[in-house]
KELUM-37340 format. One record per atom (N, C-alpha, C): residue number from 0; residue in one letter; x, z, y. Coordinates in steps of 0.001 Angstrom, whole numbers, plus 524288, in hexadecimal, padded with zeros to 5 digits. Example, Ala and Ser with C-alpha at 12.3 -4.5 7.8 and 13.67 -1.06 7.14 Angstrom:
2
  resi  resn     c1     c3     c2
     0     A  83386  81E78  7E9C6
     0     A  8300C  81E78  7EE6C
     0     A  83390  81E78  7F31C
     1     S  83232  81BA8  7F736
     1     S  83566  81BE4  7FBDC
     1     S  83264  81EBE  8001E
This chain:
211
  resi  resn     c1     c3     c2
     0     M  8038D  7FFD2  7FAED
     0     M  800DA  7FEB3  800AE
     0     M  80384  8000B  804CA
     1     D  801D3  7FD09  808E5
     1     D  8048C  7FB3F  80D39
     1     D  80389  80056  81103
     2     T  80633  802E0  8132A
     2     T  80663  8081E  81699
     2     T  805DF  8053E  81B6B
     3     L  80208  80728  81E16
     3     L  800E7  8058D  8234F
     3     L  80278  808E9  82827
     4     N  8057D  808F9  82C60
     4     N  80859  80A4A  82F22
     4     N  803E8  80A1E  8338F
     5     I  80162  80E5C  835C1
     5     I  7FD46  80DC1  83AA1
     5     I  7FF4E  810F5  83E00
     6     A  7FF0E  80EAB  842FC
     6     A  80050  8128F  8476B
     6     A  7FB80  81395  84A8A
     7     L  7FAAB  81800  84B58
     7     L  7F53D  81AB3  84E15
     7     L  7F819  81DE1  8533E
     8     P  7F316  81B44  857BF
     8     P  7F3C3  81D3E  85C9E
     8     P  7F392  822F6  85C2C
     9     K  7F725  8263D  85F81
     9     K  7F4FB  82B6A  85FBD
     9     K  7F170  82C9B  863E1
    10     G  7EF61  831A0  860D4
    10     G  7E8C8  831A9  8651A
    10     G  7E44A  82F64  86256
    11     R  7DFEF  83078  865FB
    11     R  7DA66  82F58  8634E
    11     R  7DA86  82AC4  86099
    12     L  7DC89  826B7  86304
    12     L  7DBDE  822DA  86175
    12     L  7DEF4  82144  85BEE
    13     G  7E21F  822CF  85A46
    13     G  7E532  82438  85547
    13     G  7E255  826E2  8516E
    14     E  7DF87  82D15  853CF
    14     E  7DC99  82F5B  84F92
    14     E  7D7DE  82BDE  84E0A
    15     K  7D510  828B8  850A4
    15     K  7D054  826B7  85038
    15     K  7D283  8216C  84DA3
    16     A  7D6EE  81EFD  84E16
    16     A  7D7BD  81B33  848CC
    16     A  7DB56  81E09  844D3
    17     Y  7DD5B  8222F  843B1
    17     Y  7DC21  8235D  83F56
    17     Y  7D8B0  82585  83CE2
    18     A  7D552  82755  83FC9
    18     A  7CF52  82A79  83BD4
    18     A  7CBD2  823D7  83B45
    19     M  7CD74  81FE9  83CB5
    19     M  7CB92  81A8D  83AF5
    19     M  7CD60  81921  834FC
    20     L  7D3B3  81933  8366B
    20     L  7D68D  8189C  831DF
    20     L  7D559  81AD6  82D88
    21     K  7D589  820CC  82D6C
    21     K  7D2F3  8254B  82976
    21     K  7CE3B  82349  82738
    22     A  7CA55  82177  829F9
    22     A  7C5BA  820C3  82881
    22     A  7C565  81AEF  824E0
    23     C  7CA2C  817C2  82564
    23     C  7CB8E  8143D  8235F
    23     C  7CD58  81406  81EA4
    24     G  7CF4B  819EF  81DC2
    24     G  7D168  81A7C  818A1
    24     G  7D7BD  81AC5  8194E
    25     Y  7D8EA  81B66  81E3E
    25     Y  7DF45  81B1D  81EA4
    25     Y  7E054  82069  82156
    26     D  7DF12  82491  81F41
    26     D  7E120  829D6  82080
    26     D  7E558  82B43  81ED5
    27     C  7E7AB  8300F  823E6
    27     C  7ED84  83142  821E3
    27     C  7ED5A  8360D  82329
    28     P  7ECC5  83A73  81E86
    28     P  7EB69  83FF0  8212E
    28     P  7F003  841F5  82430
    29     A  7F64F  84053  823AC
    29     A  7F98E  84303  825E6
    29     A  7F7D2  8417D  82AEF
    30     L  7F682  83D2E  82D5F
    30     L  7F513  83CD9  832E1
    30     L  7F103  8410F  8361E
    31     E  7EE51  84323  831E6
    31     E  7E9CA  845B0  833C0
    31     E  7ED16  84B0B  834FE
    32     D  7F05E  84C16  83371
    32     D  7F49B  85235  8346C
    32     D  7F9CC  84F6D  83474
    33     P  7FA84  84DE2  83A33
    33     P  7FFD1  84A38  83B48
    33     P  80428  84DA7  83B27
    34     G  8030F  853B2  83F88
    34     G  807B5  85560  83FBC
    34     G  80A6B  8533B  843B9
    35     R  80FD7  8531E  84205
    35     R  813EE  8501E  8455E
    35     R  8156B  84ACB  842AE
    36     R  812BF  849A8  83FE6
    36     R  813B9  844F4  83D76
    36     R  81304  8407F  83F73
    37     L  815B7  83C99  83DE0
    37     L  8145A  837D9  84295
    37     L  812BC  832E4  83F48
    38     I  81444  83387  83849
    38     I  811A3  82F9A  8354A
    38     I  80D9C  83238  830F1
    39     F  809CA  82F5C  830E0
    39     F  806AB  83162  82D4B
    39     F  803E7  82DA9  828EA
    40     E  8064D  82EB1  8238A
    40     E  80586  82A31  81EF5
    40     E  8018C  82C98  81B7F
    41     N  7FE3B  827A8  81980
    41     N  7FB5D  8297D  81406
    41     N  7FC95  82442  81149
    42     P  7FF2B  82616  80DEE
    42     P  80094  820FC  80A9D
    42     P  7FBCB  81E7C  80863
    43     E  7FA37  821FE  8064C
    43     E  7F46A  8202E  8028F
    43     E  7F1C3  81CF8  8048E
    44     K  7F0DE  81CCE  80998
    44     K  7EDEF  8193D  80C4D
    44     K  7F01E  815B0  80F0F
    45     G  7F5B2  81608  80E70
    45     G  7F9CB  8119F  8117E
    45     G  7F924  810E6  81707
    46     V  7FA28  81627  8180E
    46     V  7FB0C  8159B  81DAB
    46     V  7FDCF  81A4B  820F7
    47     R  80214  818C8  824FC
    47     R  803E2  81B3B  826CF
    47     R  8028F  81BCC  82E32
    48     Y  8015D  81FEE  82F56
    48     Y  7FFBD  82029  83593
    48     Y  803AD  82310  83925
    49     F  80466  821A1  83DA0
    49     F  806FC  824D9  841B1
    49     F  8045E  8236E  8473E
    50     W  80506  8283B  8495D
    50     W  802D7  82929  84F47
    50     W  807AF  825FB  85204
    51     V  805B1  82398  855D6
    51     V  80920  82102  85B0D
    51     V  80667  82058  85FF2
    52     K  808BB  82075  86452
    52     K  8068E  820B0  86856
    52     K  80390  81AF2  8697D
    53     P  7FDF4  81CF8  86AC4
    53     P  7FAA1  8161E  86B19
    53     P  7FC87  81264  86CF5
    54     S  800CD  81268  8721B
    54     S  80397  80CCF  871A7
    54     S  8075F  80A9E  86F22
    55     D  80922  80D66  86AB0
    55     D  80D85  80C55  86761
    55     D  80B73  80AF0  862B8
    56     V  8060F  80B64  86207
    56     V  8040B  808A7  85C7E
    56     V  8056C  802BF  85BD1
    57     A  8040A  7FFE5  85F10
    57     A  804DE  7FB77  85F5C
    57     A  80B56  7F983  85D8D
    58     I  80E18  7FC56  8613E
    58     I  814B7  7FAD8  86044
    58     I  81525  7FC86  859B2
    59     Y  812D5  8005E  85788
    59     Y  815E4  802E4  852EA
    59     Y  81348  7FDB9  84F50
    60     V  80E2D  7FC64  84F5E
    60     V  80CD4  7F6AA  84CBB
    60     V  80F35  7F36A  84EC9
    61     E  80F37  7F15D  85303
    61     E  8138B  7ECD3  853B6
    61     E  817B3  7EC91  85180
    62     R  81AD9  7EFF6  850F3
    62     R  81FAB  7F178  84D76
    62     R  82024  7F1FE  84980
    63     G  81C45  7F328  84681
    63     G  81C06  7F3F2  8419C
    63     G  81CB2  7F898  83FF9
    64     A  81CD7  7FC4E  841D1
    64     A  81DB7  801FB  840AB
    64     A  816DC  8043F  83EE8
    65     A  813EB  80193  8405D
    65     A  80D1A  802F5  83F04
    65     A  80BA9  7FD81  83D50
    66     D  80965  7FD63  83848
    66     D  805E5  7F94C  837A2
    66     D  801FB  7F863  83A55
    67     L  7FEF6  7FC8A  83BAA
    67     L  7FB28  7FB94  83D4A
    67     L  7F99D  80025  8422F
    68     G  7F748  8003E  8455C
    68     G  7F630  8026C  84AB0
    68     G  7F13C  8037D  84D6A
    69     I  7EFE2  8081A  84EC5
    69     I  7EAF5  80764  85208
    69     I  7EC9E  8076D  85760
    70     V  7E913  804DE  85CB1
    70     V  7EC36  80456  86047
    70     V  7E7B9  80226  863E6
    71     G  7E6F1  80319  868AB
    71     G  7E407  8033D  86CAB
    71     G  7E3C5  7FBE2  86EBC
    72     K  7E06C  7FA7D  86F2F
    72     K  7DFFD  7F4C1  870E1
    72     K  7E44B  7F3DA  87673
    73     D  7E414  7F71B  87860
    73     D  7E69B  7F775  87EC3
    73     D  7ECC6  7F76D  87DE2
    74     I  7EE94  7FAEC  8784D
    74     I  7F3A3  7F944  877A6
    74     I  7F626  7F363  8760C
    75     L  7F2CB  7F1AF  87396
    75     L  7F351  7ED40  8702A
    75     L  7F2E7  7E711  87583
    76     L  7EF14  7E85B  878EF
    76     L  7EECD  7E5AE  87DDE
    76     L  7F4C5  7E72C  8819E
    77     E  7F5AF  7EB78  880DF
    77     E  7FA49  7EC74  884FA
    77     E  7FFDA  7EA33  8834F
    78     Y  8005D  7EBFF  87EE0
    78     Y  805A2  7EB2E  87CF9
    78     Y  8068A  7E603  8797E
    79     E  80131  7E3A9  877B0
    79     E  80177  7DFB4  8747C
    79     E  80588  7DF20  86F2F
    80     P  803BC  7E2BB  86D12
    80     P  807EA  7E2DE  868C3
    80     P  807C7  7DEBC  863F8
    81     D  80B5C  7DDAF  860EB
    81     D  80B73  7D953  85EC2
    81     D  8089A  7DB47  85979
    82     V  802F1  7DD5D  857DD
    82     V  800BA  7DFA9  853E7
    82     V  7FC8D  7DCA5  851A0
    83     Y  7F993  7DDE9  84E88
    83     Y  7F3EA  7DBE1  84D57
    83     Y  7F03C  7DF53  84E38
    84     E  7ECB2  7DDA5  8518E
    84     E  7E755  7E1D6  8522E
    84     E  7E399  7DF88  84DA4
    85     L  7E32F  7E4AD  84AA2
    85     L  7DF51  7E2C5  84546
    85     L  7D95B  7E5AB  84729
    86     L  7D9A3  7E8AF  849E4
    86     L  7D27F  7EB57  84B30
    86     L  7D33C  7EDF9  84FDB
    87     D  7CDE9  7EC38  8516A
    87     D  7CC53  7F0D7  855AC
    87     D  7C9C4  7F5D4  8541A
    88     L  7CB53  7FA4F  8533C
    88     L  7C8CD  7FE7C  85237
    88     L  7C3C4  80041  8542F
    89     K  7C3E9  7FFB0  85905
    89     K  7BE41  8017B  85C2B
    89     K  7BF26  806B5  85E57
    90     M  7C2D7  8085A  85DAA
    90     M  7C4A8  80DB0  85FF1
    90     M  7C75E  80DA2  86411
    91     G  7C7BF  812C3  866B3
    91     G  7CB45  81392  86BC8
    91     G  7C93B  80F3F  86FDF
    92     K  7C4A4  80ED1  87001
    92     K  7C364  809CF  873FD
    92     K  7C2D1  80C0B  878A1
    93     C  7C529  80888  87CB7
    93     C  7C554  80899  881F2
    93     C  7C626  803FB  88521
    94     R  7C865  80396  8890C
    94     R  7C7C4  7FE39  88B85
    94     R  7CD62  7FEB7  89011
    95     M  7CF41  7FB97  89107
    95     M  7D31A  7F9A3  89406
    95     M  7CF73  7F763  898E6
    96     A  7D194  7F972  89DA7
    96     A  7CE8A  7F83D  8A28A
    96     A  7D165  7F904  8A7A9
    97     V  7CE07  7F610  8AA64
    97     V  7D095  7F68A  8B0BB
    97     V  7CD9F  7FAB3  8B32A
    98     A  7CF60  7FD87  8B60B
    98     A  7CCB1  80104  8B8B9
    98     A  7D019  80390  8BE9C
    99     G  7CC92  805B0  8C21E
    99     G  7CF30  80611  8C64F
    99     G  7C9FB  80AC0  8CA38
   100     K  7CAB7  80BA4  8CED3
   100     K  7C7AA  80E1E  8D195
   100     K  7C3F7  80C98  8D239
   101     K  7BF81  80F09  8D218
   101     K  7B9FD  80DD1  8D405
   101     K  7BA5C  80A39  8DA55
   102     N  7B6FC  8060A  8D941
   102     N  7B5D6  802C4  8DE26
   102     N  7BBE0  80072  8DE80
   103     F  7BEEC  80070  8DABD
   103     F  7C310  7FC14  8DB78
   103     F  7C18D  7F6F4  8DC59
   104     R  7C513  7F3F9  8DF35
   104     R  7C451  7ED1B  8E04B
   104     R  7CA13  7EB8F  8DF91
   105     D  7C9B7  7E820  8DB1D
   105     D  7CDDE  7E4DF  8DAD0
   105     D  7D0D5  7E34C  8DFF1
   106     P  7D78C  7E38E  8E172
   106     P  7D756  7E1CD  8E676
   106     P  7D939  7DC1B  8E53D
   107     V  7D59A  7D83A  8E574
   107     V  7D762  7D341  8E511
   107     V  7DB6D  7D036  8E8B4
   108     G  7DE38  7CE1C  8E7D3
   108     G  7E395  7CCC0  8EABC
   108     G  7E856  7D002  8EA2D
   109     Q  7E6D0  7D490  8E874
   109     Q  7EB6E  7D7B9  8E82E
   109     Q  7ED39  7D961  8E24B
   110     T  7F137  7D9E8  8E058
   110     T  7F2A7  7DBDA  8DB71
   110     T  7F08A  7E042  8D9AD
   111     L  7EE50  7E0F9  8D522
   111     L  7EA5B  7E3DF  8D35C
   111     L  7EFC8  7E896  8D055
   112     K  7EF20  7ECB7  8D22F
   112     K  7F344  7F047  8CFBE
   112     K  7EFD3  7F302  8CB35
   113     V  7F1CB  7F35B  8C715
   113     V  7EFA5  7F4A5  8C21C
   113     V  7F2AF  7F8AD  8BED5
   114     A  7F12C  7FE9D  8BDEE
   114     A  7F415  801E8  8BC5B
   114     A  7F0A0  80126  8B585
   115     T  7F50F  801BE  8B192
   115     T  7F4FE  801DA  8AC34
   115     T  7F7D9  80429  8A992
   116     K  7F739  804E9  8A373
   116     K  7F9AC  80645  89F05
   116     K  7FA85  801BC  89C21
   117     F  7F781  7FE1A  89D84
   117     F  7F74B  7F877  89A26
   117     F  7F8BB  7F38A  89D9E
   118     P  7FE50  7F327  89EC4
   118     P  7FF41  7EEA2  8A285
   118     P  7FF4E  7E9E5  8A0DC
   119     N  7FEA6  7E962  89AA4
   119     N  7FDE9  7E383  89808
   119     N  7F813  7E2AC  89774
   120     I  7F50C  7E696  896B3
   120     I  7EFEB  7E592  89701
   120     I  7ECF1  7E346  89C2C
   121     T  7EFDD  7E83B  8A058
   121     T  7EE1F  7E54C  8A652
   121     T  7EFD5  7DFA2  8A6F6
   122     R  7F3EC  7DE69  8A5B9
   122     R  7F6B2  7DB0C  8A836
   122     R  7F393  7D696  8A4D3
   123     N  7F2A2  7D70E  8A065
   123     N  7EEC5  7D155  89E48
   123     N  7E9A7  7D205  89FDD
   124     F  7E729  7D5E5  8A25B
   124     F  7E21C  7D57C  8A30C
   124     F  7E28C  7D1FA  8A7F5
   125     Y  7E427  7D57D  8ACA5
   125     Y  7E4A1  7D2D7  8B0E2
   125     Y  7E7C9  7CD0C  8B1A9
   126     N  7E8F8  7CB4E  8AE2B
   126     N  7EBD8  7C6E5  8ADF4
   126     N  7E673  7C34B  8AC5D
   127     T  7E460  7C3AC  8AAC4
   127     T  7DF80  7C13E  8A824
   127     T  7DBFA  7C01D  8AD11
   128     K  7DC51  7C3E0  8B1B1
   128     K  7DA54  7C372  8B5E3
   128     K  7DD3C  7C1B9  8B9E0
   129     C  7E183  7BFA7  8B968
   129     C  7E48E  7BD3C  8BC93
   129     C  7E497  7C223  8C19F
   130     R  7E584  7C6CD  8C071
   130     R  7E60A  7C9CD  8C55E
   130     R  7EAC8  7CB57  8C5F9
   131     D  7EDEE  7CC15  8CAA6
   131     D  7F3C6  7CD3B  8CB4E
   131     D  7F226  7D46B  8CB68
   132     I  7F5D7  7D670  8C7E3
   132     I  7F656  7DB68  8C863
   132     I  7FB7F  7DD48  8C81C
   133     D  7FC18  7E3C3  8C90F
   133     D  7FFA8  7E706  8C91D
   133     D  7FEF7  7EB7C  8C4CD
   134     I  80158  7EB55  8C060
   134     I  80074  7EFB4  8BC58
   134     I  80487  7F3C5  8BC40
   135     I  80140  7F8C1  8BDF0
   135     I  80483  7FD13  8BDDB
   135     I  8046A  7FFF9  8BA60
   136     H  808A4  80083  8B5F9
   136     H  80929  802C0  8B122
   136     H  808D9  806C4  8B0ED
   137     L  804B4  80981  8B099
   137     L  804D9  80F62  8AF3F
   137     L  804CE  8123A  8A8CC
   138     N  80508  81744  8A85C
   138     N  804F4  817FF  8A3BC
   138     N  80156  81E41  8A2FB
   139     G  7FF23  81F4C  8A8BC
   139     G  7FAB6  822E4  8A77F
   139     G  7F90C  8246E  8AB64
   140     S  7F38D  8277D  8AC1B
   140     S  7F0D5  828AC  8AFC7
   140     S  7EE83  823D4  8B347
   141     I  7EE2A  81E25  8B1A2
   141     I  7EE23  81909  8B3BD
   141     I  7E985  81B1F  8B697
   142     E  7E46C  81D7E  8B619
   142     E  7E16A  81D99  8BB33
   142     E  7E2CA  81F0F  8C04F
   143     L  7E6DC  82252  8BF74
   143     L  7E8F8  82318  8C548
   143     L  7EB41  81F8B  8C880
   144     A  7ECDF  81A8C  8C6E1
   144     A  7EDFE  81603  8C94B
   144     A  7EB02  814FD  8CDFA
   145     P  7E5F4  8135E  8CC45
   145     P  7E34D  8118B  8CF6F
   145     P  7E1F6  81661  8D5AA
   146     I  7DFF3  81981  8D236
   146     I  7DDDF  81EC4  8D5E4
   146     I  7E33C  8208B  8DAAF
   147     L  7E879  81EB7  8D915
   147     L  7EC13  81EA8  8DC2C
   147     L  7EDB5  81B50  8DE7D
   148     G  7EAAE  816EF  8DD8A
   148     G  7ED95  81184  8E16C
   148     G  7F1DD  80EDB  8DDDD
   149     L  7F326  810F1  8D923
   149     L  7F8B8  80EBE  8D707
   149     L  7F5BD  8097D  8D511
   150     S  7F174  8096A  8D3D6
   150     S  7EE7D  802D6  8D16B
   150     S  7EA18  802BA  8D3AF
   151     H  7E767  7FE47  8D2CB
   151     H  7E372  7FC75  8D3C5
   151     H  7DFD5  7FD81  8CF61
   152     V  7E193  7FBAA  8CAEC
   152     V  7DDBE  7FCD7  8C5B8
   152     V  7E163  7FF0D  8C2A0
   153     I  7DEED  80225  8BDB1
   153     I  7E28E  8019F  8B849
   153     I  7DFB0  7FF35  8B467
   154     V  7E36B  7FD7B  8B070
   154     V  7E162  7FB31  8ABBF
   154     V  7E227  80002  8A6D8
   155     D  7DEEB  801CC  8A447
   155     D  7DFBC  80608  8A1F3
   155     D  7DB47  8068B  89BF2
   156     I  7DCE1  8096F  89817
   156     I  7D76B  80B41  893C3
   156     I  7D54E  80E84  8965A
   157     V  7CE09  80B7C  8966A
   157     V  7C962  80F49  897C1
   157     V  7C8BE  81159  89232
   158     E  7C5E2  815E2  89282
   158     E  7C27E  81878  88E80
   158     E  7BE84  818C7  88E94
   159     T  7BD31  81DB1  89314
   159     T  7B819  81E8D  8939D
   159     T  7B84B  81EF3  899B1
   160     G  7BC15  81D35  89D07
   160     G  7BC00  81CE7  8A1BA
   160     G  7BBD2  820CC  8A55C
   161     T  7BAFC  8256D  8A1EE
   161     T  7BB6D  82B16  8A489
   161     T  7BFAC  82B0B  8A98B
   162     T  7C477  82AD7  8A824
   162     T  7C919  82B80  8AB89
   162     T  7C955  828C3  8AFB0
   163     L  7C6A7  823E5  8AF58
   163     L  7C682  82055  8B4D0
   163     L  7C20A  8237A  8B793
   164     R  7BE7B  82504  8B550
   164     R  7BA04  82688  8B876
   164     R  7BBD8  82AF9  8BAE1
   165     E  7BCB0  82DDD  8B923
   165     E  7BFC4  8332A  8BB21
   165     E  7C2DF  832FA  8BECD
   166     N  7C530  82CA8  8C038
   166     N  7C969  82BC4  8C450
   166     N  7C765  82858  8C756
   167     D  7C1FC  82828  8C797
   167     D  7BEE7  82334  8CACB
   167     D  7C1A1  81DCF  8CA05
   168     L  7C1A3  81CF9  8C5A3
   168     L  7C4A6  81836  8C405
   168     L  7C06F  815E0  8BF1B
   169     E  7BF85  80FB8  8BE74
   169     E  7BBB7  80EB8  8BC57
   169     E  7BDF9  80938  8BA53
   170     V  7BC6D  8070F  8B620
   170     V  7BD1F  801CA  8B2E7
   170     V  7BB04  7FF2E  8B615
   171     Y  7BEBE  7F96C  8B6D7
   171     Y  7BCFA  7F4D8  8BA1E
   171     Y  7BC1D  7F11F  8B653
   172     E  7C08E  7F12C  8B122
   172     E  7C039  7EC5A  8AE51
   172     E  7C216  7ED86  8A8C7
   173     E  7BF12  7EBA8  8A427
   173     E  7C186  7EDEA  8A0F2
   173     E  7C49C  7E852  89DB1
   174     I  7CACF  7E9BC  89B2E
   174     I  7CD07  7E7D4  898F9
   174     I  7CC90  7E4CB  8940B
   175     V  7CBD7  7E8D0  89118
   175     V  7CBD5  7E7F5  88B1D
   175     V  7C9B3  7ECA1  88896
   176     P  7C67C  7EC5B  88474
   176     P  7C5B2  7F097  88296
   176     P  7C9A3  7F207  87D5B
   177     I  7CA27  7F87C  87CF2
   177     I  7CF36  7F9A5  879AE
   177     I  7CBA2  7FDE3  87585
   178     S  7CE83  7FAC0  87159
   178     S  7CEB2  7FF7D  86D25
   178     S  7D2A2  7FF03  868DB
   179     A  7D296  802F8  86605
   179     A  7D6C7  80324  860BE
   179     A  7D77A  7FEC9  85DFD
   180     R  7DBC7  7FBE4  85D30
   180     R  7DBD4  7F804  85896
   180     R  7E044  7F9A7  85459
   181     L  7DF39  7F7C5  850C9
   181     L  7E35C  7F7C3  84B95
   181     L  7E736  7F2AB  84D32
   182     I  7EC3D  7F444  84D08
   182     I  7EF4D  7F062  84BEF
   182     I  7F376  7F082  846CF
   183     A  7F558  7EC51  84642
   183     A  7F90A  7EAFD  84313
   183     A  7FEF5  7E751  84498
   184     N  8010E  7EB20  8410F
   184     N  8085D  7E6F2  84165
   184     N  806C3  7E24F  83F74
   185     T  808FF  7DEAA  8417A
   185     T  80790  7D88A  83FD6
   185     T  809DC  7D817  839C9
   186     S  80F5A  7DB1E  839F9
   186     S  8112B  7D91B  835B6
   186     S  80FB6  7DC60  83097
   187     S  80CDD  7E1DB  830EE
   187     S  809E4  7E5BD  82EA0
   187     S  806D3  7E1F6  82C2A
   188     Y  802CA  7DEF3  82F96
   188     Y  7FE4C  7DD43  82F49
   188     Y  7FE71  7D903  82A9A
   189     Q  80482  7D62A  82A26
   189     Q  804CF  7D2A1  82587
   189     Q  80527  7D502  82148
   190     F  809A8  7D8F2  81F52
   190     F  80BAC  7DAF0  81D0F
   190     F  807E0  7E0CD  819DE
   191     K  805D4  7E2A1  81D57
   191     K  80189  7E7A5  81AF4
   191     K  7FBAE  7E5C9  81C16
   192     D  7FAFB  7E0EA  81BED
   192     D  7F5A2  7DF17  81CCA
   192     D  7F121  7E04E  819D2
   193     Q  7F1F8  7E2F3  81563
   193     Q  7EDCB  7E53B  811E6
   193     Q  7ECCC  7E8FE  8157E
   194     A  7F05C  7ECE9  81590
   194     A  7EF03  7F292  81761
   194     A  7EC70  7F26B  81CE3
   195     I  7EE90  7EEE1  81F3F
   195     I  7EC9D  7EE56  825B2
   195     I  7E79A  7EE03  82513
   196     L  7E6D9  7E89D  821E5
   196     L  7E0D2  7E715  822AC
   196     L  7DD0D  7E966  82095
   197     A  7DEAF  7ECD0  81CB1
   197     A  7DB69  7F16C  81B27
   197     A  7DA8F  7F5C4  81E82
   198     I  7DEC1  7F75B  8221F
   198     I  7DC51  7FB98  824C4
   198     I  7DA45  7F92F  8295C
   199     Q  7DAAC  7F364  82AF9
   199     Q  7D84D  7F0A6  82FC1
   199     Q  7D24A  7F0E7  82CE7
   200     E  7D047  7EFBB  8287A
   200     E  7CBD2  7EE10  82676
   200     E  7C848  7F35A  8268D
   201     R  7C9FD  7F735  82497
   201     R  7C860  7FD27  8253D
   201     R  7C66C  7FEC4  82987
   202     L  7CA7F  7FDE4  82CED
   202     L  7CA7D  7FFD2  8339C
   202     L  7C52F  7FC98  83594
   203     A  7C505  7F703  835B3
   203     A  7C1B9  7F465  83726
   203     A  7BC29  7F505  8353C
   204     R  7BCD7  7F6D8  83034
   204     R  7B66A  7F840  82E08
   204     R  7B55B  7FD5D  830F6
   205     Q  7B93B  800A9  83157
   205     Q  7B6D2  80542  83437
   205     Q  7B54B  80491  83AA3
   206     V  7B832  8017D  83BD0
   206     V  7B74F  7FF9A  84285
   206     V  7B14C  7FCB8  842CA
   207     E  7AEB1  7FA65  83CC5
   207     E  7AB8C  7F89A  83EA6
   207     E  7A5BD  7FC49  83D78
   208     E  7A758  8009D  83941
   208     E  7A379  8043D  837C5
   208     E  7A344  80800  83BEF
   209     T  7A636  80775  84106
   209     T  7A6AF  80BBC  843C3
   209     T  7A3B5  80AD6  84933
   210     R  7A214  8057C  8490B
   210     R  7A0CC  80281  84E90
   210     R  79BCB  80454  84FF8
């Protein structure tokens, strides 16, 4: 039996992903009582799990350290890794959106200043509009940028919109819906195809059953 190395994102998304995998028959008792271990294996089920930072999942999969991974669509769009996107897991749903201060008006004729953690997504979006922008790459507290006049708008992930409303900001335009995806290493997909297809099919059935 081929052992599948599966990269799970740390946090709520990873916990939900593991719950789905467990329900599909790919449980790993060691992972449920982790302690300080980094790798968790269940040889009988042919799976080996490890937790990584969410933004690193695609790197582990692309480079072959993991055969499969669970990652947000935002990461795939931003970093464009060379991996196969196998399945939309329909969880961790949110949206990538443009937001700004209430009553904001686009300063036509000026360069639009956009603060974001996602420069590639932002650039691609505004390129489709032929809009001249100045990307301000921030790593946190994006909502502060328009409040303090650092930017006109922000491009960020919006889940409930609560943080925006609490800071007198609002969504102006949705760029793309975001959810968790099952991804595979391109080489593993060829050489461990039976094991990968089995887990993909089981997860797909579960997604359909929970819709």
